[in-house]
Residue, then its C-alpha position, 0 to 999 in steps of 0.5 A: m798420127g803419133r806426133n799430132l797426139i803428142a803435140k796435143f797432149l804436151n800442149q795441155k796446161d797441167i801436163i805434169d799433173a795430167v801424166q802423173s795422174l794417169p794410171s800406169q796401165s793407161l800411160y803404158k798404152l799411150i806410150t805403146h800407141i805413140g811408140l817408145e822412141d817418140s815418147g821421151e817427153i812423156i816418159a820424162l814426166a812420169t813418176t818412178q812408180q809409173l815407170k816401175d809398173i810399166f817396166d813390169e808390163d813391158l820388160w817381161h815376156n814368155s815365149r808361149p803360154g804357161s812358160p815362165d816370163r823372161f826379162d828382155g834386157k835388150r828392151f830395157a837398154l832401149w828404155l834406158e836409151i830413151l831415159n838417157e836422151l833426157g840426160p844421163a843424170v835423169a836416167a841415173e836418178r830414176l834407176a837409183e830410185m828403183d828396186e836394186d834387185f831390178v836394176i841389177l837384173a837389168f844391167s846384168e843382161n847388158v854388162l858383166v862386172f868383175d872386181s878389178d883386183s880379183l880379175v888381175s889376180e886370176f892372171t898368170e904370174t908371167q908379166g908378158e902373159r899378164d900384159l897380153e891378157i890385160k890388152a885382150l880385156e881392154t880391146g873389148l868394150s869395157h870400162e874400169f871404175d875404181n874397183y870394178w871392171v865392166f864389160s859390154r854384153n850389148d855393144a849396141a847399147w854400150d854408150t848409153l849403159l856406160s853414160v848412165l853407170v858413170h852418173l850412177e857412180s858419181d851421183y849415187h855412189d853408195a847405190f852404185v857400189r851395192i849394185m856392182d858388188r852384187 
């Protein structure tokens, strides 16, 4: 059923206008009906504001009525994977257009970031011990950017997270630095 609905929807003449004119709540219901994993083509056409609104609806949940909402970092990683399938540059562009506080929260659920110089200065002074500590850091899923060392907190999404971070760094360097610094 979902594929037939997508095919009908995508065959409309003014598909971009059709998607972008939908209220965010209606677009969210459409994506939910089709399934997130099958909605990449539609998500690609959504505006950044629509995605922000949908993220507000889809990524925050509470465990029981009256309890505070909690951000679902793993669900964000799934959304990021869908965006990344459209191209890591597209995913990076969408994130660069979003509120930095949101992007920081979303990534902090999935990665740990350390200033490279501070991390190395914390090591002991003995060269042999330092080499062992660095080797231990390098055996986990991690990547060193110029001044930052990023470690995975979500190994299943690491390839996607890294791909998007690499594009954020190269295409939106100032935003990347602000995000990593925080």
